C-alpha positions as CSV (number, residue, x, y, z in Angstrom):
1,X,-37.0,9.0,-19.5
2,X,-39.0,7.0,-16.9
3,X,-39.2,4.1,-19.3
4,X,-35.4,4.0,-19.6
5,X,-35.0,4.0,-15.9
6,X,-37.5,1.1,-15.4
7,X,-35.9,-0.8,-18.2
8,X,-32.4,-0.3,-16.7
9,X,-33.6,-1.5,-13.3
10,X,-35.1,-4.6,-14.9
11,X,-32.0,-5.4,-16.8
12,X,-29.7,-5.0,-13.9
13,X,-31.9,-7.3,-11.9
14,X,-30.8,-10.2,-14.1
15,X,-27.1,-9.5,-13.5
16,X,-27.1,-11.5,-10.3
17,X,-27.5,-14.7,-12.4
18,X,-24.3,-14.2,-14.2
19,X,-22.2,-12.6,-11.4
20,X,-19.2,-14.9,-10.8
21,X,-19.3,-14.3,-7.1
22,X,-22.9,-15.3,-6.5
23,X,-23.1,-18.3,-8.8
24,X,-23.3,-21.8,-7.2
25,X,-19.9,-23.4,-6.4
26,X,-18.0,-20.1,-6.1
27,X,-15.7,-19.7,-3.1
28,X,-16.9,-17.0,-0.7
29,X,-14.2,-15.8,1.6
30,X,-16.2,-15.4,4.8
31,X,-13.7,-13.9,7.3
32,X,-10.9,-15.9,5.7
33,X,-8.3,-13.2,6.4
34,X,-9.1,-13.1,10.1
35,X,-9.0,-16.9,10.3
36,X,-5.6,-17.0,8.5
37,X,-4.2,-14.3,10.8
38,X,-5.3,-16.1,13.9
39,X,-3.6,-19.3,12.7
40,X,-0.2,-17.5,12.2
41,X,-0.1,-15.5,15.4
42,X,1.7,-17.1,18.3
43,X,-0.9,-16.2,20.8
44,X,-4.3,-15.4,19.3
45,X,-5.4,-13.5,22.4
46,X,-2.8,-10.8,21.4
47,X,-5.1,-9.8,18.5
48,X,-7.9,-9.0,21.0
49,X,-6.1,-7.1,23.7
50,X,-2.6,-6.4,22.5
51,X,0.7,-6.5,24.5
52,X,3.0,-4.0,26.0
53,X,6.6,-3.6,24.7
54,X,8.9,-3.2,27.7
55,X,11.5,-1.7,25.4
56,X,9.2,1.1,24.1
57,X,9.9,4.6,25.3
58,X,6.9,6.9,25.1
59,X,9.0,10.1,25.4
60,X,11.0,9.2,22.3
61,X,7.9,8.4,20.4
62,X,6.2,11.6,21.5
63,X,9.3,13.6,20.5
64,X,9.3,12.0,17.0
65,X,5.6,12.8,16.5
66,X,6.2,16.4,17.7
67,X,9.0,16.8,15.1
68,X,6.8,15.4,12.4
69,X,3.9,17.8,13.2
70,X,6.2,20.8,13.4
71,X,7.9,19.9,10.1
72,X,11.3,19.3,11.7
73,X,11.9,15.7,10.7
74,X,15.5,14.6,11.1
75,X,17.3,12.9,8.2
76,X,18.0,9.2,8.5
77,X,21.4,8.2,9.8
78,X,24.0,7.0,7.2
79,X,24.2,3.3,6.8
80,X,26.4,0.8,5.1
81,X,24.1,0.7,2.1
82,X,25.3,2.3,-1.1
83,X,23.5,5.4,-2.4
84,X,20.9,4.9,-5.1
85,X,21.7,6.8,-8.3
86,X,19.7,7.0,-11.5
87,X,21.1,5.1,-14.5
88,X,20.1,4.5,-18.1
89,X,19.1,6.7,-21.0
90,X,17.0,9.1,-18.9
91,X,20.1,10.5,-17.3
92,X,22.2,10.7,-20.5
93,X,23.1,14.0,-22.0
94,X,21.5,15.0,-25.3
95,X,23.8,14.9,-28.4
96,X,25.7,18.1,-28.9
97,X,24.9,19.4,-25.4
98,X,28.5,19.5,-24.3
99,X,31.3,17.1,-23.5
100,X,33.4,15.5,-26.2
101,X,34.4,17.3,-29.3
102,X,31.0,17.3,-31.0
103,X,32.1,14.7,-33.6
104,X,35.0,16.7,-35.0
């Protein structure tokens, strides 16, 4: 058992040579996401300290959190968007399960 463990460790040591992320010439994304985000933000200082929203109402937010925690979430208001309904074969009735005349 000990021989197998030693052999496995030795074999895994060679994996670094074929790892596509460690080979020469491979791109290494060193903090690339953070740099990209800072480029696209209007004021990069906002990422460090944040900003207040003068339209925010803490009482409304706190009430919503209370409703969520007490399992009394309100349904969303109706909008002008059509209701989503299932279509296709999954909703079709099985043959002979009613409707029509049964092929008579």
